[in-house]
TIMINU-493993 format. One line per field, with one value per residue: residue in one letter; x, y, z of N, C-alpha, C in turn. Coordinates in steps of 0.2 Angstrom, whole numbers. Last residue first. Layout:
residues N
aa = (A  ...)
neast = (X  ...)
nnorth = (Y  ...)
nup = (Z  ...)
caeast = (X  ...)
canorth = (Y  ...)
caup = (Z  ...)
ceast = (X  ...)
cnorth = (Y  ...)
cup = (Z  ...)
***
This chain:
residues 93
aa = (X  X  X  X  X  X  X  X  X  X  X  X  X  X  X  X  X  X  X  X  X  X  X  X  X  X  X  X  X  X  X  X  X  X  X  X  X  X  X  X  X  X  X  X  X  X  X  X  X  X  X  X  X  X  X  X  X  X  X  X  X  X  X  X  X  X  X  X  X  X  X  X  X  X  X  X  X  X  X  X  X  X  X  X  X  X  X  X  X  X  X  X  X)
neast = (-199  -209  -220  -218  -221  -235  -240  -236  -244  -257  -257  -255  -268  -277  -273  -276  -290  -294  -290  -299  -311  -309  -308  -321  -329  -324  -328  -342  -345  -341  -350  -362  -359  -359  -373  -379  -374  -380  -394  -394  -391  -401  -412  -409  -410  -424  -429  -426  -432  -445  -456  -467  -471  -467  -454  -449  -451  -441  -429  -428  -426  -414  -405  -406  -402  -389  -383  -385  -378  -365  -363  -365  -354  -344  -346  -345  -334  -335  -340  -333  -320  -320  -322  -310  -301  -305  -300  -287  -284  -288  -278  -263  -250)
nnorth = (-983  -983  -989  -1003  -1008  -1005  -1015  -1026  -1026  -1026  -1038  -1047  -1044  -1049  -1062  -1066  -1064  -1074  -1085  -1084  -1086  -1099  -1106  -1104  -1110  -1123  -1126  -1124  -1136  -1146  -1145  -1148  -1161  -1166  -1165  -1173  -1185  -1187  -1187  -1199  -1208  -1206  -1210  -1224  -1228  -1226  -1234  -1246  -1250  -1255  -1248  -1241  -1228  -1222  -1225  -1219  -1206  -1206  -1209  -1199  -1188  -1193  -1192  -1179  -1172  -1177  -1172  -1158  -1156  -1159  -1149  -1137  -1138  -1136  -1123  -1111  -1104  -1097  -1084  -1081  -1082  -1071  -1061  -1062  -1058  -1045  -1039  -1041  -1033  -1021  -1018  -1028  -1036)
nup = (492  502  497  495  508  509  500  506  517  511  505  516  523  513  514  527  526  517  524  535  528  523  535  541  531  533  546  545  537  546  557  549  546  559  561  551  555  567  564  557  566  575  567  565  578  580  570  576  587  585  582  587  586  598  599  587  590  601  594  585  595  601  590  585  597  598  586  588  600  596  586  593  602  593  589  596  593  581  585  597  592  583  592  599  588  585  597  596  585  590  600  597  605)
caeast = (-194  -202  -220  -217  -214  -230  -241  -234  -237  -255  -257  -250  -261  -277  -273  -269  -286  -295  -287  -291  -309  -310  -303  -315  -330  -324  -321  -339  -346  -337  -343  -361  -360  -353  -368  -381  -372  -373  -391  -396  -386  -395  -412  -409  -404  -419  -429  -423  -426  -440  -452  -465  -473  -474  -459  -449  -455  -448  -432  -429  -432  -420  -406  -408  -409  -394  -383  -388  -385  -368  -362  -369  -361  -344  -346  -351  -334  -333  -343  -340  -322  -319  -327  -316  -300  -306  -308  -290  -283  -291  -286  -267  -257)
canorth = (-983  -980  -982  -999  -1008  -1002  -1007  -1025  -1026  -1020  -1032  -1047  -1042  -1042  -1059  -1066  -1060  -1067  -1083  -1084  -1080  -1093  -1106  -1102  -1103  -1120  -1126  -1120  -1129  -1145  -1144  -1141  -1156  -1166  -1162  -1165  -1182  -1187  -1181  -1192  -1207  -1205  -1203  -1219  -1229  -1223  -1227  -1245  -1247  -1260  -1250  -1248  -1233  -1221  -1227  -1227  -1209  -1204  -1213  -1205  -1188  -1192  -1198  -1184  -1171  -1178  -1179  -1162  -1155  -1163  -1156  -1139  -1138  -1142  -1128  -1115  -1107  -1104  -1087  -1081  -1086  -1078  -1062  -1063  -1065  -1050  -1039  -1044  -1041  -1024  -1019  -1022  -1037)
caup = (487  504  498  489  506  513  499  499  518  516  501  511  526  515  507  524  531  515  518  536  532  519  530  544  532  527  545  550  535  540  558  553  541  555  566  552  548  567  568  553  560  578  569  559  575  584  569  569  588  587  576  590  581  595  604  588  585  602  600  583  590  605  594  581  594  603  588  582  600  601  585  587  604  597  584  597  599  581  579  597  597  580  587  602  591  580  596  602  585  584  602  598  602)
ceast = (-196  -197  -213  -217  -213  -223  -236  -234  -234  -248  -256  -251  -256  -270  -273  -268  -279  -291  -288  -288  -302  -309  -303  -309  -324  -324  -320  -331  -343  -338  -339  -354  -359  -353  -361  -375  -374  -371  -383  -393  -388  -390  -405  -408  -403  -412  -425  -423  -423  -433  -446  -461  -471  -476  -466  -454  -455  -453  -439  -432  -433  -427  -413  -409  -411  -401  -389  -388  -388  -375  -366  -369  -366  -351  -347  -352  -340  -333  -341  -343  -329  -321  -326  -322  -307  -305  -309  -298  -286  -290  -289  -275  -261)
cnorth = (-979  -980  -979  -991  -1004  -1002  -1003  -1017  -1024  -1020  -1026  -1040  -1042  -1040  -1051  -1062  -1060  -1062  -1076  -1082  -1079  -1086  -1100  -1101  -1100  -1113  -1122  -1120  -1124  -1138  -1142  -1140  -1149  -1161  -1161  -1162  -1175  -1184  -1181  -1186  -1200  -1204  -1201  -1212  -1224  -1223  -1223  -1237  -1245  -1257  -1254  -1251  -1240  -1226  -1227  -1229  -1216  -1207  -1212  -1210  -1195  -1192  -1198  -1191  -1177  -1177  -1181  -1169  -1159  -1162  -1160  -1146  -1140  -1143  -1135  -1122  -1112  -1108  -1095  -1085  -1087  -1083  -1069  -1064  -1066  -1057  -1045  -1045  -1044  -1031  -1022  -1024  -1031)
cup = (481  498  500  491  499  511  503  498  511  516  505  507  521  519  509  518  529  520  516  530  533  522  526  540  536  527  538  548  539  537  551  554  544  549  562  556  548  560  568  557  557  572  572  561  569  581  574  568  581  587  579  584  582  590  602  593  585  597  601  588  587  600  597  584  589  601  593  583  594  601  590  586  599  600  588  593  600  587  579  591  598  586  584  598  595  583  591  600  590  584  596  599  603)
***
């Protein structure tokens, strides 16, 4: 493994290593925010449930967007490597 691949791996870890944290924090903030509003308004837990649901949707949306971004980057890298391999094979003939 060369230094460039190692560096790219660390960059990917930094970019996508926080996806789980984003998911958990989105759910937690939605729940706690809903609970806080619920206590202020006395809605009997309905706003807490709504906040939890909203946080869950926001968290999974973040995971989905990261997965799409990761797939696009992987496809671009594969395309670059294929074009590099194809160009190298044509040089010798």
